C-alpha positions in Angstrom: 0.0 0.0 0.0 2.1 2.9 -1.2 -0.2 5.8 -1.2 -0.6 9.6 -0.9 1.6 11.3 0.8 -1.2 4.8 32.3 -4.7 3.7 30.4 -6.4 0.5 31.4 -6.3 -1.9 28.4 -7.6 -5.4 28.3 -4.9 -8.0 27.7 -5.2 -10.7 25.0 -6.4 -13.2 27.6 -9.1 -10.8 28.6 -10.4 -10.5 25.1 -10.3 -14.2 24.7 -12.5 -14.5 27.7 -14.9 -11.9 26.4 -15.1 -13.6 23.1 -16.4 -16.7 24.9 -19.4 -14.8 26.3 -22.7 -14.4 24.5 -23.5 -10.8 23.3 -26.9 -11.4 21.8 -25.7 -10.3 18.4 -25.6 -12.6 15.4 -24.7 -11.7 11.8 -25.4 -15.2 10.4 -27.3 -18.3 11.2 -24.3 -19.5 13.3 -25.7 -19.7 16.8 -24.4 -23.1 18.2 -20.9 -24.0 19.0 -19.3 -26.2 16.4 -17.4 -29.4 17.0 -13.7 -29.3 17.6 -11.4 -29.3 14.6 -8.6 -31.9 14.3 -5.8 -31.0 12.0 -2.4 -32.6 11.8 0.6 -30.3 12.5 1.9 -31.2 9.1 -1.4 -30.0 7.5 -1.4 -26.8 9.6 2.1 -26.0 8.4 1.3 -26.5 4.8 -1.9 -24.4 4.9 -0.3 -21.6 7.0 2.5 -21.5 4.4 -0.2 -21.4 1.7 -1.7 -18.3 3.4 1.6 -16.4 3.2 2.2 -17.6 -0.4 -1.3 -16.3 -1.4 -0.6 -12.9 0.0 2.6 -12.7 -2.0 0.8 -13.9 -5.2 -2.0 -11.4 -4.8 0.1 -8.4 -4.1 2.6 -9.3 -6.8 0.0 -9.8 -9.5 -2.1 -6.8 -8.6 0.9 -4.5 -7.8 1.2 -2.8 -11.2 -2.5 -1.6 -11.1 -2.5 -0.1 -7.6 -4.7 3.0 -7.4 -4.6 3.4 -11.2 -8.4 2.7 -11.4 -10.4 4.5 -8.8 -14.2 4.2 -9.0 -13.7 2.2 -12.2 -13.4 -1.5 -13.1 -10.0 -2.4 -14.6 -10.5 -3.5 -18.2 -9.4 -7.1 -18.9 -6.6 -5.9 -21.3 -5.0 -3.9 -18.5 -4.9 -6.8 -16.1 -1.2 -7.8 -16.1 0.1 -11.2 -17.2 1.5 -13.4 -14.4 5.2 -14.0 -14.3 6.5 -16.6 -11.8 9.1 -14.1 -10.5 6.2 -11.9 -9.2 5.9 -14.2 -6.2 9.0 -12.7 -4.6 7.4 -9.8 -2.8 10.0 -9.1 -0.1 9.8 -5.3 -0.3 6.0 -5.0 0.2 4.5 -3.2 3.2 1.5 -5.5 2.7 3.8 -8.2 4.2 6.6 -6.7 6.3 4.4 -4.4 8.5 2.5 -7.4 10.0 5.8 -9.1 10.6 6.6 -6.3 13.1 3.6 -7.6 15.1 4.7 -11.2 14.8 8.1 -10.1 16.1 6.5 -8.4 19.1 4.6 -11.6 19.9 7.7 -13.7 19.4 9.7 -11.6 21.9 7.0 -10.7 24.5 4.5 -13.5 24.2 0.8 -13.6 23.5 0.0 -11.4 26.6 2.1 -8.5 25.3 0.5 -5.2 26.3 -0.8 -2.8 23.7 1.6 -0.2 25.1 4.6 -2.4 24.3 3.2 -3.2 20.9 3.0 0.5 20.3 6.6 1.0 21.3 7.8 -1.6 18.8 5.6 -0.1 16.1 7.0 3.3 16.9 10.5 2.0 16.4 9.8 0.6 12.9 11.8 2.3 10.2 9.9 1.6 7.0 7.9 4.3 5.2 4.1 4.4 6.0 0.9 6.0 4.8 -2.5 6.9 6.0 -3.6 5.4 9.4 -0.3 3.6 9.8 1.7 6.8 9.3 -0.4 8.9 11.7 -0.7 6.2 14.2 3.1 5.8 14.4 3.5 9.6 14.4 1.2 9.7 17.4 3.1 7.0 19.2 6.4 8.7 18.7 4.8 11.9 20.1 3.9 10.1 23.3 0.2 9.5 22.5 -0.2 6.0 23.9 -2.5 3.4 22.3 -5.4 3.0 21.9 -5.5 6.8 21.4 -2.9 6.5 18.6 -5.7 5.1 16.5 -8.5 7.1 17.9 -10.3 9.5 15.5 -9.6 12.4 17.8 -5.9 12.0 17.0 -5.9 10.0 13.7 -8.1 11.3 10.8 -7.3 8.1 8.9 -8.8 5.7 11.5 -11.3 4.2 9.0 -8.6 3.6 6.4 -7.5 0.2 5.2 -4.3 -0.2 7.2 -4.9 -2.9 9.8 -7.1 -4.7 7.2 -4.0 -5.4 5.1 -1.9 -6.3 8.1 -4.2 -8.7 9.9 -3.4 -11.8 7.9 -0.9 -13.0 10.6 -3.6 -13.0 13.3 -5.6 -15.8 11.7 -2.6 -17.7 10.4 -1.3 -18.2 14.0 -4.8 -18.8 15.3 -6.1 -21.7 13.1 -9.7 -22.4 13.8 -9.7 -19.8 16.6 -11.3 -16.6 15.3 -11.7 -15.3 18.9 -7.9 -15.1 19.1 -7.6 -13.4 15.7 -10.1 -10.8 16.9 -8.2 -10.4 20.1 -4.9 -9.7 18.3 -6.8 -6.9 16.6 -7.4 -5.3 19.9 -3.7 -5.3 20.6 -2.3 -4.3 17.2 -5.2 -2.9 15.2 -5.9 -0.2 17.7 -2.4 1.2 17.2 -3.7 2.9 14.1 -7.4 2.2 13.5 -10.8 2.4 15.1 -14.4 1.4 14.3 -14.8 0.1 10.7 -11.0 0.4 10.2 -10.5 -2.0 13.1 -13.3 -4.3 12.1 -11.9 -4.8 8.6 -8.8 -6.3 10.1 -10.7 -8.4 12.6 -12.9 -9.7 9.8 -9.9 -10.6 7.7 -8.2 -12.3 10.6 -11.4 -14.3 11.4 -11.6 -15.4 7.7 -8.0 -16.8 7.9 -8.9 -18.7 11.1 -12.0 -20.2 9.4 -10.0 -21.1 6.3 -8.5 -23.9 8.4 -12.0 -25.3 9.1 -13.8 -24.6 5.8 -13.2 -24.8 2.1 -16.1 -22.9 0.7 -15.4 -19.2 0.4 -19.0 -18.1 1.1 -19.1 -20.1 4.3 -15.8 -18.5 5.4 -17.1 -15.0 4.7 -20.4 -15.7 6.5 -18.8 -17.2 9.6 -16.1 -14.5 9.9 -18.8 -11.8 9.6 -20.4 -13.0 12.9 -17.3 -11.8 14.8 -17.7 -8.1 14.0 -20.6 -5.8 15.3 -23.7 -6.4 13.3 -24.7 -2.7 13.4 -21.4 -1.5 12.0 -21.3 -0.2 8.4 -18.5 -2.7 7.7 -20.8 -5.6 8.6 -23.6 -4.0 6.5 -21.3 -3.9 3.5 -20.4 -7.5 3.8 -24.1 -8.5 4.2 -24.9 -6.5 1.1 -22.4 -8.3 -1.0 -23.6 -11.7 0.3 -27.2 -10.8 -0.6 -26.3 -9.3 -4.0 -24.1 -12.4 -4.8 -27.0 -14.6 -4.0 -29.3 -12.6 -6.3 -26.7 -12.5 -9.1 -24.0 -15.2 -8.6 -22.4 -14.9 -12.0 -22.3 -11.2 -12.9 -19.6 -9.7 -10.6 -19.5 -6.4 -12.6 -23.2 -5.7 -11.9 -22.6 -6.2 -8.2 -19.5 -4.0 -8.4 -21.8 -1.2 -9.7 -24.1 -1.6 -6.7 -21.1 -1.4 -4.3 -19.8 1.7 -6.1 -23.2 3.4 -5.9 -23.5 2.9 -2.2 -20.0 2.7 -0.7 -18.3 5.1 -3.1 -20.9 7.6 -4.1 -23.2 7.9 -1.0 -21.7 10.3 1.5 -23.4 8.4 4.4 -20.9 5.7 3.9 -17.9 8.0 3.6 -18.3 10.0 6.7 -14.7 9.5 7.8 -13.0 9.0 4.4 -9.7 10.8 4.4 -10.0 11.8 0.8 -12.7 11.9 -1.8 -10.7 13.4 -4.7 -10.5 11.8 -8.2 -12.4 8.7 -7.0 -9.7 7.7 -4.6 -11.1 5.6 -1.7 -8.8 4.0 0.9 -11.7 3.4 3.3 -11.6 -0.2 4.8 -15.3 -0.9 3.8 -15.1 -0.6 0.0 -11.7 -2.3 -0.2 -12.9 -5.1 2.1 -15.9 -5.4 -0.3 -13.5 -6.1 -3.1 -11.8 -8.8 -1.1 -15.1 -10.5 -0.6 -15.9 -10.0 -4.3 -12.8 -11.9 -5.2 -13.6 -14.8 -2.8 -17.2 -15.2 -3.8 -17.0 -14.7 -7.5 -13.6 -16.4 -7.7 -15.3 -19.7 -6.8 -12.2 -21.2 -5.3 -10.1 -20.6 -8.4 -6.8 -18.8 -7.5 -6.4 -17.0 -10.8 -10.0 -15.8 -11.0 -10.0 -14.8 -7.3 -7.0 -12.6 -7.8 -8.2 -11.2 -11.1 -11.6 -10.1 -9.8 -10.2 -8.6 -6.5 -7.7 -6.7 -8.6 -10.0 -5.6 -11.4 -12.4 -4.1 -8.8 -9.8 -1.3 -8.6 -8.8 1.1 -5.7 -6.2 -0.6 -3.5 -5.8 -3.3 -6.2 -2.7 -5.0 -4.8 -3.7 -5.2 -1.1 -7.2 -6.5 -1.9 -6.1 -9.5 -4.0 -3.4 -10.2 -1.4 -6.0 -10.6 1.3 -8.4 -12.6 -0.9 -5.7 -14.9 -2.2 -4.2 -15.3 1.3 -7.5 -16.6 2.6 -8.1 -18.8 -0.4 -4.6 -20.3 -0.4 -5.0 -21.2 3.3 -7.8 -23.5 2.3 -5.6 -25.7 0.1 -2.1 -25.0 1.4 1.3 -24.6 -0.2 1.1 -28.2 -1.6 -2.1 -27.4 -3.4 -1.0 -24.2 -5.0 -0.5 -24.2 -8.7 3.2 -24.5 -9.7 3.1 -21.1 -11.4 3.0 -19.6 -7.9 5.7 -21.8 -6.3 8.3 -22.4 -9.1 10.3 -19.2 -8.6 9.8 -18.7 -4.8 13.0 -17.7 -3.1 12.7 -19.1 0.4 16.0 -17.7 1.8 15.6 -14.0 1.1 14.6 -11.8 4.1 11.5 -9.7 4.0 12.5 -6.0 4.2 12.9 -4.6 7.7 12.5 -8.0 9.3 14.5 -10.9 10.6 12.4 -13.4 8.6 12.9 -15.2 5.3 10.0 -17.5 4.2 11.2 -20.5 6.1 12.0 -18.6 9.3 8.6 -17.0 9.0 6.9 -20.4 9.0 8.9 -21.5 12.1 7.9 -18.4 14.0 4.2 -18.8 13.1 4.3 -22.5 14.2 5.7 -21.5 17.5 3.1 -18.9 18.1 0.3 -21.1 16.8 1.2 -23.8 19.4 1.0 -21.1 22.1 -2.3 -19.8 20.8 -3.8 -23.3 20.6 -3.2 -23.9 24.2 -4.3 -20.4 25.2 -7.5 -21.0 23.3 -8.4 -24.2 25.1 -7.0 -26.6 22.5 -4.9 -29.7 22.8 -1.9 -31.2 21.1 -2.5 -34.9 20.5 -0.9 -37.9 18.7 -2.5 -40.7 16.8 -1.5 -44.4 16.9 1.2 -43.8 14.3 2.7 -41.0 16.3 1.6 -38.1 14.1 1.1 -34.9 16.0 -2.2 -33.0 15.6 -4.0 -29.9 16.9 -7.4 -30.5 18.5 -9.0 -27.0 18.3 -12.3 -25.9 19.9 -14.6 -23.5 18.1 -15.9 -20.6 20.2 -19.3 -18.9 19.6 -19.1 -15.4 18.1 -19.5 -12.6 20.5 -18.8 -9.2 18.9 -18.6 -6.0 21.0 -20.9 -3.0 20.5 -20.1 -1.0 17.4 -17.8 2.1 17.4 -18.0 4.8 14.7 -15.2 7.1 13.7 -17.6 9.9 13.1 -19.1 9.6 16.6 -16.4 8.1 18.7 -16.3 7.4 22.4 -14.0 9.9 24.3 -10.3 9.2 24.0 -8.4 8.1 27.1 -6.0 11.0 26.9 -3.2 8.9 28.5 0.3 9.3 27.3 3.5 7.2 27.5 5.6 7.7 30.6 9.1 9.1 30.5 10.5 5.6 30.9 8.4 4.3 28.0 9.3 7.3 25.9 13.0 6.5 26.4 12.4 3.2 24.7 11.1 5.0 21.5 14.3 5.7 19.8 13.0 6.5 16.3 11.7 10.1 15.8 9.7 11.8 13.1 11.9 13.2 10.4 9.3 15.4 8.7 
């Protein structure tokens, strides 16, 4: 996404406990707890690797089109041809920013405080845009999270940023969407609020369900139940599900309906940071295009990426999210050779300590911790093969927040001791 230029905070374990309580809200017909999922560790590793590969494939293929078509469908002749070398996306902020969050979890554990997560994000050195940029600027100025992502301090709080960085949260929480949502409370609030936060939590929940389900529509429907039903983000996803049911073949007709409501209607752009030249970095419309790719792609990797790209706007981030979720359903071993033949597994992602294989090892380590934290078990079969036994929590979203009518900020700042740990300063 290369674009225009002392508070009381619940820990991860607290959010996990909250996610196990009933809230009385339900976005889908999912009301009863589902049976546990049993997945071998070997299969988990393959499918988690597929999720990372899908992100790389989507952002690599859509990259040349990014923000070249705003409020327009990309014509088929402008959709780039795939080249196997496109998979090697080691300089993409769609990937390396979320690896900052993985590193924080690796060093400090699953119960890391949001304040420590903010310090680590403040010390990142890569260029940023939109909600990320201003969230990090706030942190470096001493505005502690969650205020760094609060609309009073961040006029980009409904932007796409955490939505494109939340993939990790579901990949290390297989079948445990409550944990993926909880990670959003720690990392998504560094830069986002309301629909901007829900976009990332929805994406994370989809990745979690991609270890349980194969059907893209089922994944979308079940993930939707984890965000507030009265939010505009949830409304947007419900619209697409309904429009897809009415017209399951003509994605361009549904694109027009999305554009009319979520691009042209000011009621759905009340906190958009820009409305010039059709540009729309809001999480809702770009999340809509992720869902479009999944539903109309019908499980086909090429078609999923093409549709999510041709919807326009942030047309590298959106196919990256869609392909990441889809590839998680079939894994690295099930990916077409065109996406694996040129993969360079020993090159570090920019600004990180991780190459592809190191990334997989770190995710496995964190997934084992998350499994036990989420009430799962590690078991072995008669042949000695290791497997995860994963419970499935009942959705329990919180009441909706709105960037245009937010709750008051906490107005709590970092202490002098904490500020001493923030060594990176603003240069502009």
